[in-house]
C-alpha positions as CSV (number, residue, x, y, z in Angstrom):
1,M,-36.8,41.2,63.7
2,F,-34.1,39.4,65.5
3,T,-34.2,36.3,67.7
4,A,-33.2,36.7,71.4
5,V,-29.9,35.0,70.7
6,E,-29.2,37.4,67.8
7,Q,-30.1,40.3,70.0
8,A,-27.5,39.2,72.5
9,D,-24.9,38.7,69.7
10,R,-25.7,42.2,68.3
11,R,-24.8,43.7,71.7
12,G,-21.4,42.0,71.8
13,R,-22.3,39.4,74.3
14,T,-21.7,35.7,74.0
15,P,-24.7,33.7,75.2
16,V,-23.7,30.8,77.4
17,H,-25.3,27.5,76.5
18,A,-27.8,26.9,79.3
19,S,-27.4,23.1,79.4
20,T,-23.8,23.4,80.6
21,T,-24.9,24.8,83.9
22,A,-28.6,24.1,84.1
23,P,-30.0,23.1,87.5
24,D,-31.3,19.6,87.8
25,V,-35.1,19.8,87.4
26,E,-37.6,17.3,86.2
27,D,-38.1,17.8,82.4
28,D,-41.8,17.5,81.3
29,C,-41.2,19.9,78.3
30,D,-41.9,19.1,74.7
31,T,-38.6,19.1,73.0
32,T,-40.0,18.8,69.5
33,D,-37.8,20.6,67.0
34,T,-40.0,23.5,65.7
35,D,-37.4,25.9,64.4
36,G,-38.9,25.8,60.9
37,G,-35.5,25.7,59.3
38,G,-34.4,29.1,60.8
39,G,-31.7,27.6,63.0
40,V,-31.5,26.8,66.6
41,G,-33.6,29.3,68.7
42,A,-35.2,30.9,65.6
43,D,-38.7,30.4,66.9
44,L,-38.0,31.6,70.5
45,V,-39.6,34.8,71.7
46,G,-37.4,36.9,73.9
47,I,-38.6,38.3,77.2
48,A,-36.3,40.9,78.8
49,V,-36.5,41.3,82.6
50,D,-35.1,44.4,84.1
51,G,-35.6,46.7,87.1
52,K,-35.7,50.5,87.1
53,T,-36.0,53.2,89.7
54,V,-38.8,55.6,88.8
55,R,-37.4,59.1,88.7
56,G,-39.4,61.6,90.7
57,A,-41.7,59.0,92.3
58,K,-41.5,58.7,96.0
59,R,-43.2,56.5,98.5
60,T,-44.8,58.0,101.7
61,D,-41.6,57.0,103.6
62,G,-39.5,59.0,101.2
63,T,-37.8,56.1,99.4
64,Q,-37.8,55.9,95.6
65,V,-40.2,53.6,93.7
66,Q,-38.5,50.6,92.1
67,L,-40.2,48.4,89.5
68,L,-39.3,45.1,87.9
69,A,-40.7,44.6,84.4
70,A,-40.9,41.9,81.7
71,F,-40.8,43.1,78.1
72,R,-41.6,41.0,75.0
73,H,-39.1,41.5,72.2
74,D,-41.4,40.6,69.3
75,T,-44.3,43.0,70.3
76,G,-42.4,45.6,72.2
77,M,-44.9,45.4,75.0
78,V,-44.5,45.3,78.8
79,I,-46.2,42.0,79.8
80,G,-45.7,42.2,83.5
81,Q,-44.5,44.6,86.2
82,R,-44.0,44.3,89.9
83,N,-43.3,46.8,92.6
84,V,-40.0,46.2,94.4
85,E,-40.3,47.1,98.1
86,N,-37.0,48.8,99.1
87,E,-36.9,47.8,102.7
88,K,-38.5,44.3,102.4
89,T,-37.3,42.8,99.2
90,N,-35.2,43.3,96.0
91,E,-35.3,42.4,92.3
92,I,-34.2,38.8,93.0
93,L,-37.2,38.1,95.2
94,A,-39.6,39.7,92.7
95,F,-38.3,37.7,89.7
96,A,-40.5,34.5,90.2
97,P,-43.7,36.4,91.0
98,L,-43.2,38.6,88.0
99,L,-43.0,35.6,85.7
100,A,-45.7,33.5,87.4
101,P,-48.5,34.6,85.1
102,V,-46.3,34.5,81.9
103,A,-46.3,31.4,79.6
104,L,-42.6,30.5,79.3
105,S,-42.7,27.6,76.9
106,G,-41.1,28.7,73.6
107,R,-39.7,31.8,75.3
108,V,-36.2,32.8,76.3
109,V,-35.9,35.0,79.4
110,I,-33.0,37.5,79.3
111,A,-31.9,39.1,82.5
112,D,-28.9,40.9,83.9
113,A,-26.2,39.5,86.2
114,M,-28.3,40.2,89.3
115,H,-30.6,37.3,88.3
116,T,-27.8,34.8,87.6
117,Q,-29.1,32.7,90.4
118,R,-29.9,28.9,90.5
119,K,-33.4,29.7,91.8
120,A,-34.1,32.0,88.9
121,A,-32.9,29.4,86.4
122,E,-35.1,26.8,88.0
123,V,-38.1,29.1,87.7
124,V,-37.6,29.5,84.0
125,I,-36.6,25.9,83.0
126,G,-39.1,24.4,85.4
127,R,-41.8,26.0,83.2
128,C,-40.3,24.9,79.9
129,G,-38.6,28.2,79.2
130,H,-35.0,29.0,78.3
131,Y,-32.7,31.7,79.7
132,I,-29.8,33.9,79.0
133,F,-28.4,35.5,82.2
134,G,-25.5,37.9,82.2
135,V,-22.3,36.8,84.0
136,K,-19.9,39.3,85.5
137,G,-16.2,38.6,86.1
138,H,-16.6,37.9,89.8
139,F,-18.2,34.5,89.0
140,G,-14.6,33.3,88.4
141,F,-14.7,32.1,84.8
142,E,-13.5,33.8,81.7
143,R,-15.5,34.6,78.5
144,G,-16.1,31.5,76.4
145,V,-15.2,29.0,79.1
146,G,-17.9,26.3,79.4
147,V,-19.4,27.1,76.1
148,P,-19.7,23.8,74.1
149,D,-18.2,23.5,70.6
150,A,-20.7,23.8,67.8
């Protein structure tokens, strides 16, 4: 079994240290070091958030069904799923309600570049979670910039 950070590394992505760009939120989280000697992040459980269009499923208005789901890395289970209304909303607006019933303390939420939003980061860290969000080139910084030295 791999930690969330190791999963990101295995896919050839470099996780960006969240504290370099973390939004300013009040911190009531317990920061006790509980890594058990496995290294930084070794005890974190990964939760992947991703949206999918359901092939073959159509709504009464003819639009395709879109779902946003949260998937636990350690158990391989979908722990939450929300319908994304095509005309009224999108994945970005469904992110916070999807994670609302999920305990985020001791978890790292991994999401694609669509969710690289200040509000999404505030949702996660405001509930004592961690995040790894994808960043595409249009954000204006190059790979490795802003990552603190070890």
